[in-house]
Every structure is written in C-alpha cells, then in structure tokens.
N, C-alpha and C positions, 0 to 999 in steps of 0.2 A: 557262480557256484562256490559255496563255502563248505569246508569240512570242519565239523565239530566232533571232538572225541571225548569219550569217558571210558572207564574200564570195561563197561558192559557192551557198549555199541558206539558206532560212529554214524553221523548223519551227513550225507552229501546232498546238497540242494542243486537240482537241475533247473536251468533256465527255461525260457519259453520254447526253445527249439532244440531238438535232438535230431540233426540231419547231417548230410554230407559235409556241410560247412562247419559244424560244431563238434562232430563225433570224435575227431582225433584228440582234441583237448579234453573232452569229457572222459574218453577211454583212459588217457594218461592219468588223470586225477583219480579216477575210480580205482585203477590198478595200483597206484601208489598207496591209496588208502587201504586197499585190501592187504597189500604186502606189509604195511607198517603197523596195523592194529590187530585186535583180536575181538572175538565176539561177532555179533551181527553188524553188517554194514547196511544201513538204511539209506535208500535213495528216495529223497523227497521229490515226487513228481507233481506236486500240487500246482506249480506254475507252468507246467508243460502244456503247450497248445498244439504243437506239431511234431510228429515223428515220422521218419521215412524208413526205408529198408536198412539203410546204413545205421540209423539209430537203434532199430531193433537188433541189429547185429552187435552193437555195443552192449546192449543189455544181455543178450545170450552169451556173448564172450565173457562178460563180467561175471555172470552166473557160473559159468564153467571155471573161471579162475578162482572164484570164491570157494567152490567145491574142492579145487585142487589144493588150496591152502587151509582147508578144514574150517571154513567160515560159511556164513549164510548171508546171501544177498536178499534184502527185503525191500519191496517197492511200497512206498507209503503215499497216500494222497493222490491216487491215480484218478485223473478226471474221467468222466463217463465216456467221452469221445475216444480217449486213449485206451480205455478198457475194452471198448468195442473192437479196436484194432487188435488187441491181445486175443480176444475171443475169436475173431475171424481167422487169425493166424495160428490159433490154438496155443499160443504162448502162455495163456492163462493157466494151462495145465503143467507148464514147465517152471515158470517164474513164481516166486513166492510173493503174492500180493497181500498186503495187510488189509484186513477187512475194515471198512469205515466204522467209526465209533458208534454210529447209530445202529448199525447192523449187529454189533456185538452186544448191545444192551438188551 
C-alpha cells in the first residue's frame, strides 16, 4: 500500500487482501492519511481480490473517521466481486464508490 498526496486528494492503494491478517496495518495507514491530509482520501481497490468482515469493518470505520475530520472517503476501482459484497451488505448505500470511467461517459 502506498500513499500519494496532493493538495486536493490523497490516494491509498490497497493490496490483494483486506482481511483479519491485513486489516490492522491498513486501518493504521488509512487513519494516518485521514489525519494528515485534507480533501478527498481515495482508496484504490483495483487490486483487491478478497475482503472479509474485518476488512468491511475497516472501510466502515475509515468512512466514519473521514466524516469526523470533515473529509470524504472515496473507493476507486472496486472489482465486480467486491462490489457484489458491498451490495449484499448494503454498504454500497453508505460508502462513496467512484463510478467506473465507462459508466460516466
């Protein structure tokens, strides 16, 4: 995971797994990025292959933290498999998911 910053937004790239084994490190890095920057924080999920309940908790907790520091958490590049998990859990109604470029055009 890498954090890239600019005055308008930061991008945090998430690896292939967001589960019980990786969630503590991801949570720490996302929260540090939220506390240190301003503007949107974009989580690039394009490489994400697997997410469990712990990983979903990291996303929800990060969303709440973003709101508390008056920022917006945006999920970019969400794979279809992960999008289905968001739909089943109804998190697609809570989390800000960036529309794919093809759908915007």
